[in-house]
C-alpha positions, 0 to 999 in steps of 0.5 A, a space after each residue: 542504492 536506495 529503497 523506496 516503499 510504495 503502499 497501495 490501499 483500496 480507496 475508502 469508498 471501495 468495499 474491502 471483502 478481505 479486510 471485512 473477513 479479517 475483522 470478523 475473524 479477529 474476535 474469534 481469535 481472541 482479539 477485541 477492540 478492532 472496529 475496521 480492517 483494510 487490507 493493502 499491498 506493499 512494494 519495496 523498490 530498490 533503485 541504483 543511486 540516490 532517491 532523488 526527485 527524478 528517481 522518486 518520479 520514476 517510482 510514482 510512474 511505476 505505481 500509476 502504470 503497474 503497481 496500483 489500479 488507480 481507479 479503485 486504489 490509492 498509493 503513497 511513495 516514501 523513501 525508507 531510511 
């Protein structure tokens, strides 16, 4: 079995109100020096067998069709471990 990680983030040109709210809250909580926060999603996909090229291609297809809204989000796929 292998674990494949899909990280999904809003594209840089898309406003991120949740990230902005977090960035505004950090100084009130005693954290300083943070200039920007972007909020995203992480998916852990466990697959049967090795994480070969075919398996990674399937996970990329999952990301494009279900996990990410590719109009406003970018995604990256990596094998953990």
